C-alpha positions in Angstrom: 0.0 0.0 0.0 1.5 3.2 -1.1 1.9 6.4 0.8 -0.9 9.0 0.7 -0.2 12.5 -0.4 -1.1 15.5 1.9 -4.0 16.5 -0.5 -5.5 13.0 -0.3 -5.2 13.0 3.5 -6.9 16.4 3.7 -9.7 15.2 1.4 -10.2 12.0 3.5 -10.3 14.0 6.7 -12.9 16.3 5.2 -15.0 13.4 4.1 -14.8 11.8 7.6 -15.8 15.1 9.3 -18.7 15.7 6.9 -19.9 12.1 7.4 -19.8 12.3 11.1 -21.7 15.6 11.1 -24.3 14.3 8.7 -24.8 11.1 10.8 -25.5 13.2 13.9 -27.9 15.5 12.0 -30.1 13.0 10.2 -28.8 9.6 9.4 -26.2 8.1 7.1 -28.0 8.4 3.8 -29.0 12.0 4.2 -25.6 12.7 5.6 -23.8 11.1 2.6 -25.9 13.2 0.3 -25.0 16.4 2.2 -21.3 15.5 2.2 -21.4 14.9 -1.6 -23.0 18.3 -2.1 -20.6 20.0 0.2 -17.5 18.5 -1.4 -18.9 19.1 -4.9 -19.3 22.7 -4.2 -23.1 22.5 -4.3 -23.5 25.6 -2.1 -25.1 25.9 1.3 -26.6 22.8 2.6 -29.8 23.0 4.7 -30.0 21.2 8.0 -33.8 20.9 8.1 -36.5 23.3 9.1 -35.5 26.0 11.6 -36.6 25.6 15.2 -40.1 27.1 15.7 -40.8 28.9 18.9 -44.6 29.1 18.2 -45.6 25.9 19.9 -43.5 26.7 23.0 -44.9 30.2 23.1 -48.4 28.8 22.8 -47.9 26.4 25.7 -46.5 29.2 27.8 -49.5 31.4 27.1 -51.8 28.5 27.9 -50.1 27.9 31.2 -50.0 31.5 32.0 -53.7 31.8 31.2 -54.6 28.9 33.5 -52.2 29.9 36.4 -53.6 33.0 37.9 -51.7 35.1 40.4 -54.0 34.2 43.3 -52.8 30.6 43.2 -49.5 31.8 44.5 -51.2 32.1 47.9 -52.1 28.4 47.8 -48.6 27.5 46.7 -47.1 29.6 49.5 -49.4 27.8 52.0 -48.2 24.4 50.7 -44.6 25.4 51.1 -45.2 26.7 54.6 -47.1 23.5 55.4 -44.2 21.4 54.4 -41.7 23.5 56.3 -43.9 23.8 59.4 -45.4 20.3 59.3 -48.9 21.6 59.7 -52.1 22.0 57.6 -52.9 25.4 58.8 -50.9 27.3 56.1 -52.7 25.3 53.4 -56.1 26.4 54.9 -54.9 30.1 55.1 -53.6 29.9 51.5 -56.8 28.5 50.3 -58.8 31.3 52.1 -56.5 33.9 50.5 -57.2 32.7 46.9 -60.8 34.3 46.6 -59.5 37.5 48.2 -56.7 37.8 45.7 -59.0 36.9 42.9 -61.3 39.7 43.9 -58.5 42.2 44.0 -57.2 41.0 40.5 -60.7 41.3 39.0 -61.1 44.8 40.5 -57.8 45.9 39.1 -58.8 44.5 35.7 -62.1 46.3 35.8 -60.3 49.5 36.7 -58.0 49.1 33.7 -61.0 48.4 31.5 -62.7 51.6 32.7 -59.5 53.6 32.0 -59.2 52.1 28.5 -62.9 52.9 27.7 -62.5 56.4 29.0 -59.5 56.9 26.7 -61.5 55.5 23.8 -64.3 58.1 24.5 -61.8 60.9 24.5 -60.4 59.6 21.2 -63.9 59.4 19.8 -64.6 63.0 20.6 -61.4 64.2 19.0 -61.9 62.1 15.9 -65.6 63.1 15.5 -64.6 66.8 15.8 -62.0 66.3 13.1 -64.5 64.6 10.8 -67.1 67.4 11.3 -64.5 70.0 10.5 -63.6 68.1 7.3 -67.1 68.8 6.1 -68.9 65.6 6.8 -72.4 65.4 8.2 -72.6 64.4 11.8 -74.0 60.9 11.0 -71.3 60.1 8.5 -68.7 61.6 10.9 -69.9 59.4 13.7 -69.6 56.3 11.5 -66.0 57.0 10.6 -64.9 58.2 14.1 -66.6 55.2 15.9 -64.8 52.7 13.7 -61.4 54.3 14.3 -61.7 54.8 18.0 -64.0 52.2 19.4 -65.3 54.6 22.0 -68.9 53.4 21.9 -68.0 49.9 23.2 -70.9 47.4 23.2 -73.3 50.1 21.9 -71.4 50.8 18.8 -73.7 48.8 16.5 -76.9 50.5 17.8 -75.3 53.9 17.6 -74.1 53.4 14.1 -77.5 52.1 13.0 -79.2 55.2 14.6 -76.7 57.5 12.8 -77.1 55.8 9.5 -80.9 55.5 9.4 -81.8 58.7 11.3 -82.6 57.2 14.7 -82.3 58.7 18.1 -78.5 59.1 18.3 -78.4 61.1 21.6 -80.7 58.4 23.3 -78.3 55.6 22.2 -75.3 57.6 23.3 -76.9 58.2 26.7 -77.7 54.5 27.1 -74.0 53.7 26.1 -72.8 56.0 28.9 -74.0 53.5 31.5 -70.9 51.4 30.7 -68.1 51.7 33.2 -65.8 54.4 32.1 -68.0 55.7 29.3 -69.6 58.5 31.3 -68.3 61.0 28.8 -70.7 59.8 26.2 -73.4 61.8 28.2 -71.6 65.0 27.2 -71.3 63.7 23.6 -75.1 63.1 23.6 -75.7 66.6 24.9 -73.5 68.1 22.3 -75.2 66.1 19.6 -78.7 67.2 20.7 -77.7 70.9 21.0 -76.1 70.8 17.6 -78.9 69.1 15.8 -81.8 70.8 17.5 -80.5 74.4 17.7 -77.9 74.4 15.0 -74.9 75.0 17.3 -71.4 74.1 16.2 -70.9 70.5 17.0 -67.0 70.6 16.5 -66.6 73.4 19.0 -68.7 71.6 21.6 -66.7 68.4 21.0 -63.4 70.2 21.5 -64.6 71.6 24.9 -65.9 68.2 25.9 -62.6 66.5 24.9 -60.6 69.0 26.8 -62.7 68.5 29.9 -62.5 64.7 29.7 -58.7 64.9 29.2 -58.3 67.2 32.1 -60.3 64.9 34.4 -58.3 61.9 33.3 -55.0 63.7 33.9 -56.2 64.7 37.3 -57.1 61.1 38.2 -53.7 59.9 37.0 -51.9 62.6 39.0 -53.9 61.7 42.2 -53.2 58.0 41.6 -49.5 58.8 41.3 -49.6 60.7 44.6 -51.3 57.8 46.3 -48.9 55.2 45.0 -46.5 56.0 47.9 -49.2 55.5 50.5 -50.2 52.2 48.9 -46.6 51.0 48.7 -46.0 51.9 52.3 -49.1 49.9 53.4 -48.0 46.8 51.4 -44.4 47.1 52.8 -45.7 47.3 56.4 -47.9 44.3 55.7 -44.8 42.3 54.7 -42.9 43.0 57.9 -44.2 40.0 59.7 -42.9 37.8 56.9 -39.5 39.5 57.4 -39.7 38.8 61.1 -40.3 35.1 60.4 -37.3 35.0 58.1 -35.1 36.7 60.6 -36.2 34.3 63.4 -35.5 31.3 61.1 -32.1 32.7 60.3 -31.3 33.0 64.0 -32.3 29.5 64.7 -35.5 30.3 66.7 -37.8 28.0 64.5 -40.7 30.5 64.5 -42.9 28.1 62.4 -42.9 25.5 65.1 -43.7 28.0 67.8 -46.6 29.5 65.8 -48.1 26.3 64.5 -47.5 23.8 67.3 -47.9 25.7 70.6 -51.0 27.3 72.1 -49.5 30.7 72.6 -48.1 30.7 69.1 -51.5 29.7 67.6 -53.1 32.6 69.6 -50.5 35.1 68.4 -51.0 33.8 64.9 -54.8 34.3 65.0 -54.7 37.7 66.6 -51.8 38.9 64.3 -53.6 37.6 61.2 -56.8 39.4 62.1 -55.0 42.7 62.8 -53.0 42.3 59.6 -56.1 41.8 57.5 -57.9 44.7 59.2 -55.0 47.0 58.8 -54.6 46.2 55.1 -58.4 46.6 54.5 -58.4 50.0 56.3 -55.4 51.3 54.5 -56.6 50.3 51.1 -60.0 51.6 51.9 -58.6 55.0 52.6 -56.6 55.0 49.4 -59.6 53.9 47.4 -61.8 56.5 48.9 -59.2 59.2 48.1 -59.1 58.0 44.5 -62.9 58.1 44.2 -63.3 61.7 45.5 
C-alpha cells in the first residue's frame, strides 16, 4: 500500500468530518448526500426546518392563562405547610385565593374603565376632526366610531341610529351607562344641541374632549400621589414575613412556635386578624381618596 499525499489525507479528513456531522444530524443516507453536495461545491446545505418557537410560546401562554396570580397564595401555603409540618398554612392559603382573585378582578375592571375612558376621548377628537372636514354628523360618527371604538358594546346600535336617522343622543346616553364611558353623556348633549339648535358640533366636542382629558389627567396625578401610600401599606404588611425569616435565620424556629404551641396559635390568630384589618383599612382610605 503506497503512501498518501497531503492532499489525499486532507480530502479524506474532510469526508470523515462531513460524514460524522451528517450522521449526527439526520442519518447516514441524508448525511452522505449532504457530504457529496458539500464536497462538490453545491452551495449551502440545509439542516432541516428551523426551530419554531410558536408551539412553545403557545404552551407558555396557555399555562399563564390557567395559572392565575391568586394561586400563589395556595402555593405559599403548601410550602409553609411542608416547612412547618402543619395543615394550617394550606387552609390560610386557600382562604386567600378568593380575596386575591377579587383584587385581581377589581384591578382588571379599573384598567377596563380607563381604556374605555381613553376611547371616549379619542372618539370626541376624531368626531370633531371629521365634522371640520365637512362631513355630516351621522357620517362623521360612522367614521370616528370605527377608528376609536369609543362606543363599546353600543357601537352597532349607535351606528345604526346615525345611518338611518334614529335617536342618536338616546343611544349615546344608554351607552354612557358602561363603566368608564360616562363622557358619552356629554357627547349626547353636544349632539342634541347641535342638531336641535344648529350650534357648532365641532366646538362643543373640542370643549368636551378638553374637559374629559383634564379629568383623566387629574385622576392619574392623584393615583401617582397615592402610590407612595399604597406601597407603604404593602411594605408594612410584609414586615411579619421578614420577622419570620429573621427568626429562622437566628435558629429560633418560628414556624414550630406559631403552628405547634397554644401561645403561638393565639398570636398567629390575633396577628392575622390585625394584619387583615390594617390592610383593609389602609386600602379603603386610598380607594376613597381616588374616588373623590
